[in-house]
C-alpha atoms as one frame of an Amber mdcrd trajectory, in Angstrom:
protein
 165.056 194.668  15.533 162.880 197.677  14.823 164.162 200.036  17.496 167.699
 200.922  18.540 169.219 197.937  20.284 168.809 197.934  24.028 171.942 197.397
  26.061 172.565 193.829  27.079 171.427 193.345  30.630 172.769 190.692  32.920
 171.649 191.470  36.416 170.296 189.718  39.432 167.442 190.422  41.769 167.194
 188.804  45.115 164.443 189.465  47.623 165.805 192.966  48.312 165.759 194.259
  44.728 167.891 194.792  41.625 171.614 194.622  41.296 173.317 195.105  37.971
 173.540 197.219  34.869 171.291 200.274  34.543 169.128 199.295  37.548 167.683
 196.600  35.307 164.951 194.319  36.452 166.236 190.809  36.151 166.080 187.745
  38.265 168.073 184.942  39.659 165.517 182.349  40.655 166.133 179.009  42.322
 164.326 175.763  42.955 165.496 172.290  43.820 165.348 171.072  40.199 166.992
 173.966  38.344 170.023 176.161  38.874 169.737 179.957  38.986 168.151 181.605
  35.946 169.374 184.947  34.616 167.177 187.380  32.671 168.836 188.939  29.613
 167.562 191.666  27.287 168.643 190.534  23.819 170.345 192.454  21.082 170.650
 191.182  17.531 174.061 189.731  18.433 172.853 187.585  21.332 169.422 186.519
  20.126 168.850 182.836  20.955 169.613 180.394  18.179 166.846 178.968  16.038
 167.262 175.517  17.589 167.008 176.952  21.139 163.873 178.907  20.254 162.231
 175.947  18.517 163.032 173.709  21.500 161.429 176.178  23.935 158.307 176.759
  21.812 157.953 172.979  21.342 158.381 172.382  25.085 155.353 174.590  25.829
 153.313 173.077  22.988 153.326 176.063  20.614 153.942 173.978  17.502 152.059
 176.338  15.182 155.097 178.610  15.521 157.704 175.883  15.119 156.255 174.601
  11.839 157.962 177.599  10.204 161.084 178.352  12.264 162.364 180.938   9.787
 159.139 182.928  10.237 159.368 182.597  14.020 162.945 183.914  14.003 161.980
 186.806  11.691 159.252 187.666  14.202 161.749 187.695  17.056 164.192 189.857
  15.107 161.374 192.280  14.201 160.220 192.683  17.801 160.710 195.900  19.748
 162.262 193.918  22.594 163.106 190.301  23.314 163.983 189.167  26.825 165.160
 185.664  27.698 165.787 183.651  30.830 168.739 181.267  30.874 169.726 178.644
  33.403 173.242 177.249  33.038 173.243 178.664  29.519 169.993 176.859  28.594
 167.054 178.927  27.272 164.223 178.452  29.797 162.071 181.555  29.217 161.271
 184.240  26.678 159.029 187.304  26.341 158.760 189.680  23.439 157.053 193.008
  22.841 155.873 194.285  19.445 154.301 197.623  18.517 155.366 201.199  17.873
 157.025 201.736  21.258 155.430 205.169  21.628 151.651 204.730  21.884 151.096
 200.977  22.054 153.042 197.834  22.906 151.790 194.281  22.577 153.085 191.450
  24.689 153.309 188.906  21.911 154.834 185.840  23.548 155.600 184.716  27.083
 157.066 181.243  27.451 158.605 179.445  30.395 159.911 175.911  29.987 157.818
 173.448  32.028 160.925 172.519  34.062 161.415 176.163  35.095 157.866 177.145
  36.043 156.753 178.404  39.458 159.993 180.330  40.027 158.772 183.803  39.061
 160.446 183.732  35.636 157.274 184.542  33.680 156.622 187.700  35.653 160.265
 188.719  35.491 160.603 188.362  31.707 157.345 190.304  31.217 158.518 193.104
  33.536 161.872 193.324  31.804 160.276 193.207  28.341 158.101 196.227  29.175
 160.782 198.120  31.172 161.693 200.628  28.416 158.024 201.281  27.647 156.670
 202.536  30.976 155.503 205.813  29.373 153.586 204.004  26.624 149.840 204.390
  27.241 148.658 200.940  26.143 150.240 197.615  27.047 148.108 194.951  25.350
 148.004 191.172  25.151 145.694 188.493  23.841 145.703 185.106  25.522 143.752
 181.899  25.977 140.844 181.512  28.397 142.745 179.593  31.057 142.045 180.717
  34.636 145.730 180.372  35.528 146.719 182.772  32.741 144.052 185.275  33.809
 145.396 185.297  37.363 148.992 185.591  36.106 148.331 188.615  33.902 146.144
 190.302  36.509 149.005 189.899  39.000 151.119 191.935  36.551 148.547 194.763
  36.408 146.639 193.788  33.264 142.835 194.075  33.224 140.474 192.097  31.042
 138.356 194.006  28.522 134.666 193.706  29.255 135.330 192.968  32.935 137.179
 195.957  34.395 137.533 197.939  31.154 134.635 198.588  28.765 135.433 197.777
  25.164 135.712 195.061  22.580 138.604 193.045  21.290 138.666 191.853  17.691
 141.171 189.484  16.132 141.628 188.310  12.558 144.039 185.458  11.941 145.689
 185.285   8.534 146.300 182.162   6.513
């Protein structure tokens, strides 16, 4: 990873707030189909395996990433921070932040397995991914035009360019 490794965090948050290492934001979420999920900030030593990552990206339909798993894993290892959610040891969520960690951070990926959705895991992995970067001026993301995603990111404090914030967003995709 590009920055010094963050300490491994295994903590739980119930309705009252955090419990665990370093006051970390993490979650134990429940529903009738899944067991509790724990949020973990990854170090190089406990990064999810390639097969786990490919399974999660495939489960959410992001096959453009899984066509080249070695590139996907290099991207994870090169991220400023990777946070995962696990339920009974199974990878059910992931968020990663890229950038310089001082002036700008990009939320690159947020994934929650379809079986684990609607438990608050997406918001929790995003919050934990950005936790060390609260002083960074710009937290940025680019996403699809789905209304559900817009509402999700707005609930986390993001504003859409052109709506609440004047400006333009440009993207160039490489080959």
